N, C-alpha and C positions, 0 to 999 in steps of 0.2 A: 283268268288268274294271272297276275303279274308275278313273275318269279323274283324273289328277293335274294340276289346273289350274295354268297358269302365270299369275302376276299380272304383266302387262306394264306397264312404266313407260317414259316417254319419256326420252331422253337430253336433258339441258339443259346448254348451255354459255354462256359469257359473250358470245361473238360468233358466233351461228349463221350457217352458210353463208358464212363468211369464209375466203378463201384467199390465199396468196401464189403468185406465178408463178415458176417455175424454168425458165430457158432451158436446154434440153438440148444446145445446140450443134449440132444436126442439123436445125434448122428446126422442131422441135416444142417444145411447152411442157408442163410438168407442173404441175397444180394441187396445192398442198400445203395441207392444212387448217391454218388459223390461228384456231382457235376460242377461244383464251384459256383461262381457267380452266374446268374441268368442274364444274358445279354438281350434276348428278346423272348418274351413269353410264348409267342406264337398263337395261332388260333386253336382254342381247345377243341379236342375231338369229344364232343358231348352230344347228348340226345337231341337238344334243340337244333344244332347244326346238321346232324345226320338226318333227323326227321324232316328238315327243310328240303333236303335232297330227295328223300323218299316221297314226300308229298308232291313235289314237282314231277317226279317220274310217274307217279300215279296219274297226275293231271295229264301228262303227255300221252299216257297209254289210252286215256279216254278221249282226249280232245285233239290229238294230232294224228295225222295220217301216217300209219306205219307203211313203209314202202317195201321193206324186206325184213324177214326174220328167218333165222336158220340155226341149225346145230350141225357141227362137224366134229372131227376127232380132236380139235383144239379147244372146243367150248361152244358157246351159244352167243348170238348177237341179235339186236333189234336196231333197225335203221328207220329214222323218221324223215319225212319230207323236208323238214326244216334243217336238215344236215346233222342233227344230233345222232349219236350212236352209243349204245351200251353193250358191253361184252362181259361175259363171266364164264367161269369154268374152274377146273382144278388141274394140278399137275403133280405127278409123283416123282420123287427124286430119291436117290440113295446118297445120304450125306455123311461126310466125315469132316467135322469142324476142327479148325486149328486155332491156337491162341492168338488173340489180337488184343494186346493190353491185358485187362483183367476179365475179358469175356472170350468167347470162341466164335469163329465166323467161317463162312464159306460162300464164295460166289458160285452160283449155280448155273448150269448151262442155259442158253437162250430158250425161252418158251415162245413157240409160235402162237400168235393170236388167231381167233376164229375168223377174223376179217381184217381188212386194211383200214388204217386211219389216213386222213388227208395230210397230216403233219405229226410231228413227234412231241407235241405239247399237250397231251391228253392226261387225264387223272387216272391214277392206279391205286388200288387198295389190295392188300394181301393179308392173309391170315394163315398161321400154322396150326395144324391139328394135332400137336403132340406136346407133352408136358415140358420138355426142355427148351422149347421155343421162347425166346425173350422178345425178339422183334424181327421184322423183315423190312428191307427197303429195296428200291430198284436202282441198280447201278447204271444201267442204260435202258433207254426205250427208243425203239425205231418205229417205222410205220407199220411193221408186221410182227415185231417181237418185243419181249421184255427180258431183261437179265436180272433175276432176283438175287438178293444176298440175304443170308439167314444168320441170325445171331442166337447163340444158345448159352445157357447158364453154366453148362459143363461140357467137356469134350464129348462129342458123339462120334462113334465109329461105325461105318457101314450100316446105318439105320435108314430104312425106307420110310419116307414121310410124305404126306399129302399136303399141298398148299392150295388154298382157294384164292381166286383173284377176281376183281372186277375192274373194268376200264370204262371211262366215260370221256367222250370227245366228239370230234367231227369226222364224218366220212366224206364230206365235200364242203367247200367254202361257200 
């Protein structure tokens, strides 16, 4: 199976992370994106693109030589003979978000990864498991750590949250 690589591009807008508030009349508020002009649409995060990755990972698990797989306090990983590596896990944080424009954010402490990468240009995906979470991004990534940043729709004070992550890249060149 030849892998059909997706060239991912970032969505760029005139006013990122800008929202207007809509009063729903029932004590709740809806955040409506007010990003201005779209400079670059970016690669859509959609089932076809994500399933392409999943199908190739399944192919690798069947047709590639796994040379190492393990689990430790930082998560789990699989390393293949072709140099590819997949890591996943979760991290718990106590968050207190502060205002950043019309949303709230906090840069979180470094998260140690379950294994090392050969360089810092690997892919990272994260998800928040709580209702106030709007989005997550990675401020910095190193060979052994990531530094997540969380955005919430309302100010959050001293709330313990769990974040899931996965990373895909190379453990050797």
